[in-house]
BAFI-3210 file (N, C-alpha, C; in Angstrom, 3 decimals, decimal comma, padded with zeros to 6 digits):
// residues 69
n [1|2|3|4|5|6|7|8|9|10|11|12|13|14|15|16|17|18|19|20|21|22|23|24|25|26|27|28|29|30|31|32|33|34|35|36|37|38|39|40|41|42|43|44|45|46|47|48|49|50|51|52|53|54|55|56|57|58|59|60|61|62|63|64|65|66|67|68|69]
n.u [000,834|000,500|001,565|-000,492|-002,717|-002,806|-003,314|-005,911|-007,375|-007,244|-008,766|-010,484|-009,984|-007,634|-005,503|-005,398|-004,660|-002,158|-000,858|-000,605|001,090|003,414|003,898|003,014|001,017|-002,317|-002,609|000,059|000,669|-000,938|000,309|002,825|002,120|001,158|003,535|004,867|006,485|008,709|008,658|006,109|004,480|004,960|003,881|001,162|000,378|000,388|-001,622|-003,928|-004,019|-004,324|-006,644|-008,561|-008,373|-009,192|-011,851|-012,973|-012,526|-014,088|-016,643|-016,838|-016,933|-019,135|-021,385|-020,162|-018,974|-021,155|-022,322|-020,489|-020,955]
n.v [-001,176|002,217|005,320|007,304|005,699|004,248|006,276|006,991|004,832|004,815|004,635|006,156|004,747|003,470|005,184|005,163|002,502|002,535|004,423|003,002|000,967|002,403|003,608|006,264|009,294|009,388|011,734|012,426|010,195|010,647|012,924|011,874|010,246|012,179|013,530|011,617|009,665|006,984|004,619|004,844|004,757|002,155|000,682|001,579|000,679|-002,080|-002,251|-001,351|-003,250|-005,764|-005,244|-005,043|-007,641|-009,145|-008,294|-009,147|-011,914|-012,548|-011,894|-013,772|-016,128|-015,961|-017,503|-019,686|-018,376|-017,420|-019,747|-020,545|-019,191]
n.w [-000,009|-000,799|000,690|000,559|000,066|002,427|004,281|003,494|004,369|007,105|010,259|013,039|015,510|014,858|015,335|018,077|018,600|017,283|018,897|021,265|020,417|019,875|022,258|022,827|022,813|021,361|019,854|019,277|017,756|015,517|014,529|013,837|011,700|009,931|009,450|008,134|009,416|009,421|011,082|012,255|009,954|009,030|011,141|011,164|008,688|009,089|011,032|009,633|007,548|008,936|010,402|008,422|007,341|009,595|009,907|007,447|007,669|009,877|008,876|006,841|008,283|009,896|010,682|012,003|014,144|015,525|016,485|018,390|020,730]
ca.u [-000,002|001,214|001,263|-001,806|-003,734|-002,865|-003,992|-007,343|-007,994|-007,080|-009,961|-010,217|-009,403|-006,278|-004,540|-005,288|-003,837|-000,800|-000,269|-000,214|002,247|004,597|003,950|002,850|-000,389|-002,962|-002,316|001,414|000,602|-001,513|001,334|003,865|001,593|001,114|004,916|005,328|007,510|008,823|008,195|004,654|003,864|005,034|002,913|-000,209|000,110|000,031|-002,926|-004,987|-004,043|-004,878|-008,026|-009,388|-008,392|-010,003|-013,256|-013,371|-012,532|-015,267|-017,823|-016,871|-017,208|-020,124|-022,185|-019,354|-018,748|-022,426|-022,517|-019,529|-021,554]
ca.v [-000,011|003,456|006,162|007,949|004,650|003,945|007,418|006,950|003,716|004,942|004,947|006,854|003,807|003,055|006,053|004,672|001,301|002,973|005,090|001,942|000,271|003,260|004,168|007,699|009,660|009,338|012,987|012,282|009,184|011,312|013,810|011,053|009,853|013,385|013,848|010,429|008,968|005,630|003,635|004,998|004,294|000,690|000,166|001,841|-000,203|-003,365|-002,093|-001,301|-004,532|-006,817|-004,897|-005,427|-009,101|-009,638|-008,031|-010,053|-013,290|-012,672|-011,912|-015,044|-017,227|-015,435|-018,614|-020,445|-017,533|-017,319|-021,024|-020,697|-018,635]
ca.w [-000,003|-000,817|001,833|000,394|000,235|003,864|004,942|003,164|005,076|008,554|011,025|014,301|016,465|014,450|016,002|019,460|018,524|016,943|020,067|022,206|019,861|019,940|023,610|022,734|022,845|020,034|019,141|018,738|016,690|014,358|013,981|013,213|010,397|009,092|009,076|007,413|010,170|008,875|012,065|012,378|008,715|009,011|012,136|010,740|007,558|009,680|011,703|008,595|006,841|009,762|010,762|007,268|007,284|010,687|009,579|006,358|008,177|010,710|008,029|006,096|009,209|010,837|011,198|012,965|015,292|016,290|017,156|019,476|021,953]
c.u [000,879|000,755|-000,121|-002,930|-003,899|-003,655|-005,481|-008,090|-007,878|-008,421|-009,558|-009,509|-008,005|-005,207|-004,333|-004,440|-002,379|-000,121|000,165|001,010|003,520|004,808|003,959|001,367|-000,989|-002,693|-000,920|001,459|000,089|-000,473|002,439|003,395|001,595|002,510|005,615|006,552|007,536|008,272|006,660|003,931|003,864|003,991|001,481|-000,590|-000,295|-001,349|-004,065|-005,141|-004,731|-006,270|-008,931|-009,483|-009,274|-011,487|-013,752|-013,444|-013,754|-016,540|-017,954|-017,256|-018,249|-020,943|-021,435|-019,164|-020,003|-022,650|-021,596|-020,089|-022,198]
c.v [001,250|004,325|006,806|006,920|004,295|005,040|007,409|005,890|003,774|005,330|005,511|005,938|003,359|003,910|005,644|003,431|001,654|003,613|004,066|001,187|001,080|003,904|005,683|008,017|009,542|010,598|012,931|011,246|009,810|012,222|013,024|010,598|011,032|013,754|012,694|009,786|007,507|004,571|003,664|004,476|002,775|000,109|000,383|000,983|-001,592|-003,318|-002,134|-002,648|-005,615|-006,522|-005,336|-006,960|-009,711|-009,470|-008,987|-011,496|-013,511|-012,782|-013,234|-016,212|-016,847|-016,576|-019,432|-019,658|-017,437|-018,620|-021,229|-020,196|-019,722]
c.w [-000,004|000,357|001,722|000,555|001,701|004,556|004,674|003,979|006,585|009,178|012,379|015,327|016,116|015,109|017,466|019,515|018,231|018,152|021,104|021,727|020,041|021,318|023,609|022,804|021,445|019,195|018,505|017,630|015,396|013,698|013,278|011,833|009,443|008,597|008,351|008,064|009,750|009,811|012,193|011,137|008,612|009,949|011,676|009,546|008,070|010,334|010,685|007,920|007,679|010,269|009,645|007,139|008,371|010,412|008,500|006,824|009,052|009,881|007,279|006,994|010,249|011,473|012,257|014,243|016,159|017,059|018,350|020,796|022,717]
res [m|l|t|e|q|i|k|k|n|i|q|k|g|d|y|i|t|l|s|k|m|l|a|i|t|p|e|n|a|r|m|k|i|r|r|e|n|e|e|a|l|i|a|i|k|l|i|v|k|y|r|e|k|l|i|n|k|f|k|a|n|k|e|k|c|i|r|i|k]
***
């Protein structure tokens, strides 16, 4: 994913997750992304990628997940 594609897919909660990964505040996490900090971009790319995979996996296996309850 290119930087602009990553930025388009970032959701509000992603900054909170990023801040926990980098041990900084969500505001600082947002600024690191805006300044295109390499470490922050790598981490946010992983967050976006795996969030989307998790959502798709859940949707695909919704019936199995409901039965687990």
